[in-house]
N, C-alpha and C positions, 0 to 999 in steps of 0.2 A: 247410802243415799242413791236412789235410782236417777239416772240421767235420762232425760227425755230424748227420744229418737226422732223428734219432729224436725230437727234441723237437717237430717240426712235426706238426700234425694232418694225418694222411694224407688225410682227407676234409674238411678244414676249409673254411670259406666262401671263403677266398682261395687255395685250392690250385689248381695249374694242371693238374689232371687233365683239364680240358677242352681244353687246348692240344693241337692236332693231332688231336683227336677230334671227330667229329660233322659234318664238312663234308658227308659223304654224306647225312646226315639233314636238312640244310638249316637247322640251328639255330646253327651257328657264325657269329657276326656279323662282318662286315668293315665297320667304320664309316668314313664319310667326314668325320666330325667327332668331337671328344672334348672334353668340358668340363674335363678334368684337365690339359690341355696348358699352360694359362696359369700355373697354380700349380706344375706339376711340371717343365717343360722347362728344361734349362740354357740360359742366355743365350749361352753360348759353346760351340757344337758344330762350329766350323770345323775345329779339330784334334781328332781322336778316335783312340783306340788302334786298332791294326791288327787285322784279323779273326783273325789267328793268336795274339792275346794270350791267355795262359792265365788260368784263373780265379784271381782274387786270393786266394781262400781255400784252394783245394785243388790249384791248379796243373794242373787238367784242361786239356789242351793245345789243344783245338779245339772249334768249334761252340758257343761260349759266347754269352752275352748281354751287351749293352752297356746299362747304365743311362743313359737319356737325361736324367736329372736331375743326376747327379754324375759320370758317365762311368766309373764302376767297372765292370769286366768280371767276370762271375760265371757259374758253370755253371748248366745247366738242371735241371729236375726229373728228367730222365733220368739225371743223374749224382748230384750231392749237394744239389740244390735250393737252392743258395746265392743265386741271384737271387730266388727266392721268399722266402727268409729275409730278404734285404735289403729287399724290399718290406714284409714284416711288421714289420721293425724301424724302417725309415725312412719308410715310406709313399711311397716313390719308385715311382710306379705305371707309368711308361712305359719299355719296354725294346725294343731292337732285337736280333734274333737273327742272329748272324753265319753260321749255317748256310745260311739262305735269305733273309736280309735282310727278314724279316717284322717287323712292329712290333706289340707286344702291350701292352694296357693292363690291368693287374691290377684296377684299380678298376672298369673297364667290363666286365671278364670278356670281352674281345673283341679281335680283331685290328683294327688301324687301317690303312686304305688310304693308304699314305704319299704317293703322288703327288698326289692331290687336296687333301691337307692342307698348306697353305702352310708351316706351322711345321715340318713333318716332312720336306718334300721336300729341303731342302739336305743334311741329315745322311744321308738315304737315298741321295742321289746321291753324296755323299762316300764312304760305305761301299761303294757299288758300285765306284767307282774304285779304292779300296784293295783290294777283293777280286779284281777282274777286270782291273785295269790299263787300263781304258778307261772312257769316259763311258757313261752309260745310253743306250740307243738313242733315248731321247726325254727331253726335260726340260720338256714342256708337258703339258697335260691331254689331248692328242690320243692316238689309238690309235697305238702305236709300230710302227715297222718293225724287226723283229729282224734284225740284220746278220750274225750268225755263231752258231756253236753254243755260244758262251758263255752264251746264253740258254736252251739246251736244258735241259729239266727245271726251269726257273725261270720264275716269273711267273704261274703259275696263280692264286696268291693275289691278284695284282694285276689279274687278269682280262684279260691281254693276249696270252696264248699262243693262237694260232689252231689249230683242228683242221679241216682241209679235207676235203671229200668228193670233190674232184677235183683233178687236178694236170696241167698241160700238159707237164711234163718227163718223164712216165713213158714215152711212146712212144720218145723218143730215148735215155733213160737206162737203162731196165730190161733186165736180162739176159733172154735168151729161154729160158734153162734154169735155173729156180729150183726144180725138183722135188727136187734133191739139194743140200743146203746144209750148211755146217759145223755142228757141234754147238754149243749155247749155251755150253759150257765151253771153247771154243777160245780160246787165248791170243792177244793182239795179235801180229800178224805182225812188227811192228817192235821192240817193247820187251818182248814176252812177258808183259805184264800178264795175270794169269790169268783174270779173270772180269769180267762186266758190260761186255763190249765191244760194238762195233757191227759189223753185217754190211753191207758195201756191196752193194746190190741191183743194181749195174751189172756188177761183176766178181767178186763173192763173196769179196772180201778182208775179213778180220776185223781191225779196228783199234780202239784204245782211244779213250775219250771225252776231252773237254776237261778232265774232272776228273782225268785221269792225265797223258798227254803230248800230247793233242790230235792224235793221228795220223790219226783219221778226218777231222778238219777239214783237216789238211795234204793228205790224199789228195784231198779235194774240190777244193782249190785247185790241185793238180798235174794232176788228171785230168778235172776238171769232172764227176765222178760224183756226182750230186746227191742220190740217194735212199739212205737207210740205215735198217736195222732194229736197234733196241736190244735186246740179249739180256737186259738187266736186267728190263724190263717189257714187251717186245715192241711198244713204240711205234715208229712209222715217221716219219722226219723228212726233209723236203726242204730242202736247203741253198739251192737256187735260189728256192724259195717263201718261205724263212724261216718255215716252219710245220710243225706235225705234220700227218700225213695219217691220216684215219680209215680203217683198212685194210679193214674188212668191207664197206662200201658200194662200195669201189673194186675192180672186177673184176680188174684187173691185179695187185693186191696181195693179194687174198684167199688164193690158194693158198699163197704163201710165208708169209703170216701164220699160216695153219692148220698148215703144216708145222713152223714154228718152235714153235708151241704144243705139238704132239705131241712134238717133241724135248725141250722144256723140262719138260713135265708128264707125259709118258707116256700121254696120252689125247687124244682129239679134242676140239675146241671143242664147246660145247653146241649149236652150230648150224653149218651149212655151206651155207646158201642166201643168195641176195641179198635176200630179203625181211626186213623187220623181224621178228625171231624172236618166236614165241609161246613163252613160258616155260611148259613143261608140267608141271614138278614142281620141287621145291626143289633138283634137281641144278644149276639155274642160279642159285639164290639166292647172292648175294654175288659173282657173276661178271658182268662186262660193263658196269659203270658207266662205265669209261673209254671204251668203244666207243660209248656213247650210246644203248644199246638197252634198258637196264633202265628199265621204266616206273615213275614215281613219281606215284601218283594223289592228287588232292586231294578225291576223293569215291569212295564205294564203295557199291553197291546191296546188298551182303551184310551190312552192319553191323546193320541193323534186325533181321533174322532171326537173326543169328549171335551178336551180342555179348551177353555176360552182363550182367545188370543190376547185379550187385554186384562191382565191380572195385576197390573202395576198399582191400580187403585182398587181397594177392596173395602167392604164395610168393616167397622171397628169390632173388636171382640165382644163388646158389650151390647151389640145389636140384638134386639129381641127377635123371636121367631116371627116370621111374616104372617103366619096363620093364627097362632094362638097367643102371641105376645109373651111367651115364656122369656124371662129377662136375661138369662145368662147360660153359658155352657152349651150354646147352640152349635150347629154345623154350617159351614159355608159351602155351597155348591160351587165347584170350580169350573162348571160348564156354563152357568148363567149368573153366578154371584148372588143367588137367593140364599137367605139365612133362614134355617129351619131347625126345629128342635129334634132331639134324639129320641130313641125308642124309650128312654127312661122317663120321657115326658109324654108326648102325644104321637111319636113316630112320624112326624111330618117330613123329615128328610127321607125316610124310607118310602113313604107314600110318593114323594116327589120323584124318586128314582123309578118307582114302579109305573108312574104316569108318563114320565118324560124320557126315561132311559139315560138320564144324566148320572153317570156312574161314579164320579170321583168327588169326594168331599173332604174338607179340612175341619177338624174339630177344634173349636176355640177353647175348650177346657184344657187340653194338653198339646194342641198343635199337631196331633197325629193326622195322617192322611189315609183315607179308606177308599178302596174301590169295591163297589157293590158287585160289579160284574166278575171281578176276580175273587170275591169273597175273602179279601185279604187287606192288611195294612200295606202301605207303600213307604219305603225308606226315602223320605223326602230329600235328604241331603245327598243321597247317591244318584238322584234322578234329575238331570238338568232341566227338564220341563217343569218340574215341581219346585225346584230349589228357590227360584225368585219369590214365588208367592209364600213359601214357607218362611223365608227370611223377612218378608214384608209383614206377615202375620206376627212374627216374633217381635219386631220393632213396635208394632201397634199394641201388643200385649204388655211388653216389658219396658218400652221406652228407650231401647238401645238395640244395637246390632247384636246378632249372635256372636258367641266367643270366637267364631271363625267365619270367614266369608268365601272360602275357596270352594270350588265345585267338587273337589275331591272328597271322598269319604275320609273323615278325620282320622289321623294317625293316633292310636291309643298309646 
């Protein structure tokens, strides 16, 4: 029986609106210690429910959370918020997510890095075995070696997925003809899984991921074709290196990466040179963080001249664009407090910068701060001039203060 989540404060102080939000802004903490473990953690976490256990309240079938205090399995805030309700009712603060095996502490408002925390490591490793049928690639504090694509798309939260800018296997492995490739919606050649498959860059066969029937992994083991491109996010993986490859700096990969981008999105990448790109307008805003080329500055020479002295009161995040009335996801000029739409709508904030030279803006969609003059994002939490308005915007958007209010860059 599903329990309504209407009684929960949507923006209350213990809501998990912050979960899975903000990593790009640098403020989601991943702690290597937690004061709540002693009082909260169950003393018996050797046997735990399997990752496919449904929510105890609403029977949601997958991707639920395991309470590490009482071992109850409950759904996330993306379903019916039953784990959040459980925390509010029981004060059981530590939970493990079966979707990606991350660990969250409601009391800390932060993720916990399970491997360095001795109390969490056993249950983290047990859950890994239950989910993937094998032990973790490591069980020490050392940097792990990833042994197969079971780890693909996992582990970024633990900090151990490598993104290489070179690969010794490309010469022997890569097809010489990658100008024409199958479309991103090509089904798996073996099981016909319809989407999110991988393209072998050695023979151009399209096969499904380990999350389906592991046909790309089987293909690698059969053929030793080690390099594949994922159509879900255009990441490139080398099985032989056990690592992601950063496609843009690698000359052999860049053409097929750009071709796949055009096929997926119907437009060219914002850049197509080997240089670290200069972002020339907000066409590139919100693109490229995964490729490592979006700059995030901790200082900006334009703040003194540009920033408005009165940013204590600002328009609400649902303010429409002043020019076209686009209703949401607009940008706030931090020089005059005008709210204007992004380049994804009618480019009115870009026009505003070109007309007035007001260079610094805050995006209401994700609270990122952009300087047009620097062609870069600004790390709002590390910059004292921007910190107050960033925190004000956060309160207006989520109805509560940031998980921290200090001017220091948060300690991970």
